[in-house]
C-alpha positions in Angstrom: 62.9 1.0 72.0 59.1 0.7 71.5 57.3 -1.5 73.9 55.2 -4.4 72.6 52.7 -6.9 73.8 53.4 -10.6 73.4 50.6 -13.1 72.8 50.9 -16.8 73.2 47.8 -17.8 71.3 47.6 -21.4 70.1 46.6 -22.3 66.5 42.8 -22.5 66.2 42.1 -21.0 69.6 39.8 -18.7 67.7 38.6 -20.8 64.7 35.8 -18.5 63.5 37.5 -15.8 61.4 36.1 -12.7 59.7 38.0 -11.4 56.7 36.7 -7.8 56.5 37.4 -5.5 53.4 36.2 -1.9 53.7 35.9 0.5 50.8 36.7 4.0 52.1 36.2 7.5 50.9 39.2 8.7 48.9 42.1 9.8 51.1 40.5 8.6 54.3 42.3 5.3 54.9 45.1 6.6 57.1 42.4 8.5 59.2 40.6 5.2 59.9 43.8 3.3 60.6 44.9 5.9 63.1 41.6 5.8 64.9 41.3 2.0 64.7 44.7 1.3 66.1 44.3 3.9 68.9 40.8 3.0 70.0 39.6 -0.3 68.6 42.3 -3.0 69.1 42.6 -3.7 72.8 38.9 -2.7 73.4 37.6 -5.3 71.0 39.9 -8.0 72.5 38.6 -7.1 75.9 35.2 -8.1 74.7 36.3 -11.6 73.8 37.7 -11.6 70.2 41.2 -11.5 68.8 42.5 -9.1 66.2 44.9 -11.0 64.0 45.9 -8.1 61.7 45.1 -4.8 60.0 46.3 -4.0 56.4 46.5 -1.5 53.6 45.5 -3.0 50.3 48.5 -2.2 48.1 46.4 -2.4 44.9 43.6 -0.2 46.1 44.4 3.0 48.0 41.0 3.3 49.4 40.6 -0.2 50.8 41.3 -1.3 54.4 41.4 -5.1 55.3 41.4 -6.6 58.7 41.0 -10.0 60.4 39.4 -10.9 63.7 38.8 -14.3 65.3 36.2 -15.8 67.7 36.1 -19.0 69.8 32.8 -20.1 68.3 29.6 -18.6 66.8 27.8 -18.1 70.1 30.7 -16.3 71.7 31.0 -14.3 68.5 27.5 -12.9 69.1 28.3 -12.1 72.7 31.7 -10.4 71.8 30.2 -8.3 69.0 27.3 -7.3 71.1 29.5 -6.2 74.0 31.7 -4.1 71.7 29.2 -2.5 69.4 26.9 -1.9 72.4 29.7 -0.5 74.5 31.0 3.0 75.2 34.1 2.9 73.0 32.2 2.2 69.7 29.5 4.6 70.7 32.1 7.4 71.3 33.9 6.9 68.0 31.5 5.2 65.6 30.5 8.5 63.8 34.2 9.3 63.1 34.8 5.7 61.9 31.7 5.5 59.7 32.5 8.9 58.2 35.6 7.3 56.5 33.6 4.4 55.0 31.6 3.9 51.8 31.0 0.1 52.4 31.9 -2.2 55.3 29.7 -5.2 54.3 32.4 -7.2 52.3 32.9 -9.8 55.0 33.8 -13.5 54.6 33.1 -15.8 57.5 35.8 -18.5 57.5 36.9 -21.6 59.4 40.3 -23.4 59.4 40.5 -26.3 56.9 42.1 -28.6 59.5 43.2 -28.7 63.2 46.5 -27.1 62.5 45.7 -24.7 59.6 44.4 -21.7 61.6 46.2 -18.6 62.5 49.2 -19.3 64.8 50.3 -16.3 66.9 52.6 -17.9 69.4 55.1 -15.3 70.3 53.6 -12.7 68.1 54.4 -9.1 69.0 52.0 -6.2 68.7 53.7 -2.8 69.2 52.0 -0.8 72.0 52.1 2.3 69.8 52.3 3.0 66.1 55.9 3.0 64.8 57.3 2.4 61.4 55.2 0.3 59.0 56.7 -3.2 58.3 58.1 -4.0 54.9 56.7 -7.5 54.9 53.8 -8.3 52.6 50.9 -10.5 53.5 49.2 -12.2 50.5 45.7 -13.7 50.7 44.5 -16.0 47.9 40.8 -16.5 47.5 39.2 -19.2 45.4 35.5 -18.7 45.0 32.9 -21.2 43.8 34.7 -24.0 45.6 32.5 -27.1 45.6 30.7 -27.1 48.9 31.5 -30.0 51.1 34.3 -31.2 48.7 37.0 -31.7 51.3 39.3 -33.4 48.8 39.2 -30.4 46.5 40.2 -28.1 49.4 42.9 -30.5 50.5 44.4 -30.5 47.0 44.4 -26.7 47.0 46.0 -26.5 50.4 48.7 -29.1 49.5 49.5 -27.3 46.2 49.8 -23.9 47.8 51.9 -25.3 50.6 54.4 -26.8 48.1 54.5 -23.6 46.2 55.2 -21.6 49.4 58.0 -23.9 50.3 59.6 -23.4 46.9 59.2 -19.7 47.2 60.7 -19.6 50.7 57.6 -17.8 52.0 55.9 -18.3 55.3 52.5 -20.1 55.3 50.1 -18.5 57.8 46.8 -20.2 57.5 44.3 -22.0 55.3 40.5 -21.6 55.5 37.2 -22.5 54.0 33.8 -20.8 54.3 32.0 -21.1 57.6 28.3 -21.9 56.7 26.8 -21.4 60.2 24.0 -18.8 60.3 25.2 -15.3 61.1 24.8 -14.9 64.8 25.1 -11.1 64.8 22.9 -10.0 61.9 23.5 -6.3 62.6 26.9 -6.9 60.8 26.2 -8.6 57.4 28.4 -11.3 56.0 28.6 -12.6 52.4 26.2 -15.6 52.4 26.2 -18.6 50.1 29.9 -18.3 49.4 32.1 -21.4 49.1 35.6 -20.1 49.4 39.1 -21.4 49.9 41.4 -18.9 51.5 45.2 -19.2 52.0 47.3 -16.7 53.9 51.1 -16.3 53.5 53.8 -13.8 54.3 56.6 -12.6 52.0 59.7 -10.6 53.0 58.8 -7.6 50.7 57.3 -6.8 47.3 60.3 -8.0 45.4 60.1 -11.4 47.1 56.4 -11.7 46.2 56.8 -10.5 42.6 59.5 -13.1 42.0 57.1 -16.0 42.8 53.7 -14.7 41.9 53.4 -16.5 38.6 54.2 -19.8 40.2 51.0 -19.5 42.4 48.8 -19.0 39.3 50.3 -22.2 37.8 49.9 -24.2 41.0 46.2 -23.5 41.7 43.8 -25.2 39.2 41.1 -22.5 39.7 40.7 -18.8 39.3 42.1 -17.0 42.4 41.6 -13.5 43.7 44.8 -12.1 45.2 45.0 -9.5 47.9 48.5 -7.9 48.3 48.5 -6.3 51.7 50.9 -4.2 53.8 50.5 -4.7 57.6 49.8 -1.6 59.6 52.1 -0.6 62.4 50.2 -2.4 65.1 49.2 -5.5 63.1 50.1 -8.9 64.7 50.4 -10.6 61.4 53.4 -9.1 59.6 
């Protein structure tokens, strides 16, 4: 039986969230995942951030997606400075960077409400890579959301929640763009974005495909969908 780490992290304990999408050199994704999960998970968390999940993009074989959270923007700067200025990143950055074409596709997000962040109470992270979960995490992104229009975001959230209930899927979180200045400019983020993001888990691909069209009908705006497979050590799964 593989050992695991348990985390009782309350919803919104880390309300600043980065959604990071990396474009990699062909055939290098598994190399990055192996390095990332061996060297960069606990070491980042030791610097004061929380890694919610790592994923393979199932519709792009050269894309790696991951999520990390911070307590606030000031502590984000401190945590990132500690990690990227520390010995682990310095020892492995050349190997990591060698897998990447682009690492600047980053959305800075904040939960829509007090209870819509990532809840990880009781989540289990395997201590070592084992078999990859069959579950699918789907992220829906609505761009060009009217900035400051809380009612529009609320309507989207309620519509998605109703669809997820009908689909018997698991809602995970709902976010909108965080517009605070980037407190760690060495790592760029996508600025001037007004985004609604919803996260949900499905049992497997068949479960997702049965209900996909219903989401398109529910959301009254164009939506980009990310269909993701959790890696072996991802908390969200």
